[in-house]
C-alpha positions in Angstrom: 118.5 84.5 48.6 115.4 82.2 49.2 112.1 83.9 50.1 112.4 83.6 54.0 112.5 85.4 57.2 115.5 87.4 58.1 115.6 88.2 61.2 118.0 91.3 62.5 120.7 90.3 64.5 121.2 87.1 66.9 119.0 88.7 69.6 115.7 88.5 67.7 116.6 84.9 66.5 113.7 82.8 68.0 114.6 79.5 70.1 114.7 76.9 68.1 116.6 78.1 65.1 120.6 77.2 64.6 123.1 78.1 62.5 125.4 75.0 61.0 128.4 76.5 63.3 126.0 76.7 66.3 124.3 72.8 65.8 128.4 72.0 65.5 129.1 73.7 68.5 126.7 71.7 70.9 128.1 69.7 73.4 126.3 67.0 71.8 127.1 68.5 68.4 124.2 67.9 65.4 124.0 68.6 61.5 120.8 70.2 59.9 118.2 67.4 59.1 115.9 69.5 57.1 115.4 72.6 54.8 117.1 75.8 55.8 114.2 77.9 58.0 115.3 81.7 57.8 117.9 84.0 57.7 119.9 86.1 60.5 121.6 89.6 59.2 124.5 90.4 61.3 128.4 91.0 61.3 131.0 88.4 60.3 134.5 88.2 61.9 135.6 91.1 59.6 132.6 93.3 61.0 131.1 93.6 57.8 127.4 92.8 57.2 126.8 89.2 56.4 123.8 86.7 56.5 123.6 83.5 57.7 121.5 80.2 57.6 119.3 79.1 60.0 117.7 75.6 60.5 115.2 74.1 62.8 117.1 72.4 65.8 113.8 69.6 65.9 114.6 68.6 62.3 118.5 68.5 63.3 120.4 65.0 63.0 123.1 63.9 65.5 126.5 64.3 64.1 128.4 61.6 62.5 130.9 61.1 65.7 130.3 58.4 68.1 130.1 59.0 71.6 133.9 57.6 71.7 135.2 60.1 69.4 133.5 62.8 71.2 135.0 61.6 74.7 138.2 61.9 73.0 138.2 65.1 71.7 137.0 66.5 74.9 140.0 64.7 76.6 142.4 66.1 74.1 141.1 69.9 75.1 141.2 71.3 78.6 138.4 69.4 80.0 135.0 71.0 80.2 136.7 74.1 78.8 134.1 76.9 77.9 131.4 74.5 79.0 130.7 75.3 82.8 129.3 78.9 83.9 131.9 80.0 86.3 128.8 81.7 88.6 126.2 79.2 89.0 127.9 76.1 87.9 125.6 75.8 84.5 126.6 73.4 81.8 124.3 74.6 78.9 124.3 72.3 75.4 126.1 75.4 73.7 129.5 76.6 74.7 129.7 79.2 77.6 130.5 82.6 76.3 133.2 84.9 77.7 131.7 88.1 80.0 133.3 90.4 77.7 132.0 89.2 74.9 128.4 89.0 76.1 128.1 92.3 77.8 130.7 94.4 76.3 133.3 96.0 78.5 131.4 99.7 78.8 128.8 97.4 81.2 131.5 95.4 83.1 131.2 97.2 86.9 134.5 98.0 88.2 136.5 95.3 89.9 133.1 92.9 89.7 134.1 90.2 87.1 137.1 89.5 84.8 136.0 89.7 81.1 137.6 86.6 80.1 135.5 84.9 82.7 133.2 82.6 81.3 129.4 83.0 82.3 126.0 81.8 81.1 123.5 84.5 79.9 121.5 84.4 82.8 124.7 85.3 85.3 125.6 87.6 82.3 123.0 89.6 82.4 123.1 90.0 86.3 126.1 91.3 86.1 125.4 93.7 83.3 122.4 94.7 85.3 124.4 95.3 88.6 126.4 97.4 86.3 123.9 99.6 85.0 122.4 99.9 88.5 125.8 101.5 90.0 126.1 103.6 87.1 122.5 105.1 87.6 122.9 105.4 90.9 126.4 107.5 90.5 124.7 109.7 88.2 121.5 110.5 90.4 124.2 111.8 93.0 125.3 114.0 90.3 122.0 115.4 89.5 121.2 115.8 92.6 123.8 118.0 93.5 123.0 119.9 90.5 119.7 120.3 91.6 121.0 121.8 94.8 123.1 124.2 92.9 120.7 125.5 90.7 117.7 125.8 93.6 120.1 128.1 95.8 120.1 130.7 93.0 116.4 130.9 93.1 115.4 130.9 89.5 112.4 131.2 88.0 110.6 127.9 86.4 109.1 128.5 82.9 107.0 125.7 81.5 105.8 126.7 77.5 103.4 124.5 75.0 102.7 125.4 71.7 99.3 125.2 70.5 98.8 124.1 66.6 95.9 124.1 64.3 94.4 120.6 63.9 95.2 118.6 61.0 93.6 119.2 57.5 90.9 116.4 56.3 94.1 115.4 54.1 96.0 114.5 57.0 98.4 117.6 56.7 99.6 119.4 59.8 100.7 122.9 59.8 103.5 123.2 62.2 103.1 127.2 62.7 101.7 127.6 66.3 98.8 129.7 66.6 99.2 130.5 70.5 101.6 129.9 73.6 100.7 128.5 76.6 103.2 130.0 79.3 103.1 128.6 82.9 106.0 130.3 85.0 106.5 130.3 89.1 109.0 132.1 91.2 111.1 129.9 93.5 111.4 132.5 96.1 107.9 134.2 96.2 106.0 131.1 94.2 104.3 134.1 92.4 102.4 132.1 89.4 102.0 133.2 85.6 99.6 131.4 83.4 98.5 132.8 80.4 97.7 131.8 76.6 99.3 134.3 74.1 97.9 135.1 70.7 100.3 134.0 67.6 97.7 134.4 65.2 94.9 136.7 64.0 91.2 137.0 65.7 89.7 135.0 62.6 92.0 131.6 63.2 89.3 129.5 65.1 92.0 127.5 66.7 93.3 130.0 69.2 92.1 129.4 72.6 89.0 131.9 73.6 91.1 132.9 76.7 94.1 133.9 74.4 96.0 137.8 74.9 98.0 140.2 72.6 101.6 139.2 73.3 102.0 142.9 74.4 99.9 142.5 77.3 102.4 140.2 79.4 105.7 141.7 78.0 106.3 143.3 81.4 105.7 140.2 83.5 107.9 137.6 81.2 110.3 140.0 79.9 111.9 140.0 83.4 111.6 136.3 83.9 113.0 135.4 80.3 116.3 137.8 81.2 116.5 136.3 84.9 120.2 134.9 85.6 118.9 131.3 85.5 115.9 129.8 84.1 114.6 126.4 84.9 112.4 124.8 81.6 111.9 121.0 81.5 113.1 120.5 77.8 116.3 122.3 76.8 114.8 124.4 73.6 111.5 125.0 75.6 111.7 129.0 75.7 112.7 129.6 72.3 109.1 130.2 71.0 108.7 132.9 74.1 112.5 134.6 73.1 111.4 134.6 69.2 108.1 136.3 70.6 109.8 139.1 72.5 113.2 139.8 71.1 113.2 140.2 67.4 116.6 139.7 66.8 118.4 136.7 68.6 121.2 138.6 68.9 119.6 140.2 71.8 118.5 137.4 73.8 119.1 137.1 77.4 122.3 135.5 78.0 121.2 134.0 81.6 121.7 130.2 81.8 118.6 128.1 80.6 118.6 124.7 82.8 116.8 122.1 81.3 115.4 119.4 83.6 114.4 116.4 81.9 117.8 115.2 81.4 118.7 115.4 85.2 115.5 114.3 86.4 115.6 111.2 84.2 119.0 110.2 86.0 118.1 111.3 89.0 115.0 109.2 89.0 117.6 106.6 88.0 114.7 103.9 87.3 116.9 101.0 85.1 114.6 99.0 82.4 115.5 95.3 83.1 115.2 94.4 79.9 116.9 97.1 77.7 119.4 98.0 80.9 118.8 101.9 80.0 117.7 104.3 82.3 114.0 104.9 81.8 112.9 108.7 80.9 111.2 110.6 83.6 107.6 111.8 82.9 107.3 115.5 82.4 105.3 117.5 85.3 103.6 119.4 82.6 103.1 122.4 85.3 105.5 124.8 86.5 104.7 124.4 90.2 105.2 120.5 89.9 108.5 121.0 87.8 110.0 123.1 90.8 108.7 120.8 93.4 110.2 118.1 91.1 113.4 120.1 91.4 113.0 120.9 95.2 112.6 116.9 95.5 115.8 116.6 93.8 117.7 119.0 95.5 116.9 117.4 99.0 118.6 114.6 98.2 122.0 116.0 97.2 124.8 114.3 99.9 125.3 116.8 103.0 128.7 117.2 102.9 128.4 119.0 99.6 128.3 122.5 100.8 126.2 124.7 98.3 126.9 128.5 97.6 124.9 130.7 95.7 
C-alpha cells in the first residue's frame, strides 16, 4: 500500500476526495484524472474489511460518455430515480440514498418514514435527530417515575470519594486509597454526615489532616449502609465503605443500591446533535445536591401514575 493517508471510514473522508465508483455515480460522471491521493478503510459488500482508493475531485475529468449518451441512459432508467430528495427536492450530484441505508432502522421513528424512501443527507439527518429526541423523551418519563418510586421510600443518599497518594516522580500511581471522603444525607430528616475516614497509617502524608479512624463512624454509617434502599451516583460507589465495615462480602447488606447517574442522564435527555447520543449528566458531587436532583426528577413524574411505598 502506498504511503498515503488512510481514513477510518467514509465519515472521516474530507470533501473533495472520491472513489472511482463515486466519481462514476455522479449525475454527470467523471473519471480520475490524477494520481491516487488517499485510502479509506471500510467494509465491502461482503461485510469484510477492505480498502478503497481515493482521488481528488479537482483533478478528475469528464467520463468519455457524451451528453446524448447520458441523456439516453437516463431515459432507459426510471426518470430521476435516486436523484431527487423526497423531502426537500434537492438534486445532489451524487445519488440520493435510501433512508434506511443512511440512518439504520434503529433510528427511524415509528410511522415517520419508510426506510426505502430516498432522502438527501440533510433531510435524513433531521429524521434521525427527531427519532433520537423522541426516544430521549420516552426514557425521561421512565426515569422520572423511577425517581418518584425511590424517593417515596425516603432512602439515604451516600456519596463516597477515594483519596489517593500523588503520583511518584516516575509518573507511577499507587491505586490503593489512603482515605475515603463520605458525604451522606437522609431524605426525611435531612441529617447530614460529612467525614474523611483514614485508611492508611499516621505516617502517610497523603491522608487529609481531618481524617478520622473508621471505628469512630461505624455507629453512624452502618445503619445507612444497611438501609432497605440507598441512593448513590455511581453503581459501585459504596464498595469501599462496604469493604471497610464488612470484612466478608457475604455479610454485606442486601438492600437496594440505586445509582442515579444513568437515570439522571436519561431524565436530562439532552441529545448531542452531532453524535445523536444523550449527553451524560454532570455529577452533583455532594449528597445534598444528589438528593435535590432526585427530588427534581421525581417532581416531573406523570401525575396519573400513583406512587406507593
